[in-house]
N, C-alpha and C positions, 0 to 999 in steps of 0.2 A: 548731381545727375547731369549727364551730358546730353546735349541736343543732337538729334540725328542730323547729319550733313544734308544741306539742301541739294536736291537733285535739279539738274538743269534739264529742262524739257525743250523740245523743238519750238514750242510756242513761246518760250522765254528768250530764245536766241534771236537777236535782231536780224531781219532779212536784209540781204545785200543784193544789189543788181550787178551780175558779172558783165564785164565789157571786154571784148577781145580787141586787141590792137594787132592789126595785120601789117607786118613789115615786109611781106613777100614782094610787093612792087618795088620797094626801095632796094632790097637785096638784089633783085633782078637787074635793076638799073645800074647798081654799083658794079655788078659783074658783067654788064654788057650783054645780058641774055634776053631773048625774046620770050613771050608767052608760048609761042609755038615750040621753041626749043625745050621749055620746061615740060610741055605736054608730051613731046617725043621721049624725053629722058624718063619721065615718070609713068609713061603709058596711060595718060589721063585724057579722056575725051574733052573736046573744046567746050562743051556745055558746062563741065565741071570747072574748067579754068575760068570761064566768064564769072562764075560765082565767087572765085577767089580774088577778083579785082577790087571788090568792095572794101572800104577802109576798115570795117568791123566784121569782115568775113570770118565765120566760125565753122571751119570744115570738120567733117567727121574725122575721128582719130585715124582711121585707116588711110584716108586721103592725105591727111597732114603728114603721116609717116612716109608715104610714097614720095610726096613732093620733097620733103626734107632729105630723104635718102638719095633721091636723084640729084640733089644739089650738094650732097656731101656735107650736110649741116644737121642741126637739131631742130626739132619742132619749136623749142623755146626761142630759137633765134628768129624764127619766122612769125610766130604768133605768141602773144602773151596775154594773160588774163589778169585784169585789174579789177578788184572788187570795190565798188563804190556804194556808199550808203543808199538805201532805198529812199525814194521820195517820201517826204513827210506825209503821214496819214495813210500810206498804202499798206496793204497786207496781203 
């Protein structure tokens, strides 16, 4: 007799804490661009640009697409997601 395969449930999957790495400031510096120029190219208000300066800025997909397109690059070049193990004992 064969045993039924074990099902994986969400409760059995270890939780991970996603962390975004923001490379936009480095890309701008490397290209000699200002934040104002990015705002003009992407048609993004200054208040949204201020939020993108943080090291772990996690912009909405639509905003990330606009900025990447305005710079002629990909979202992945500007922001990456690294999954780190959750703190011990957290759920």
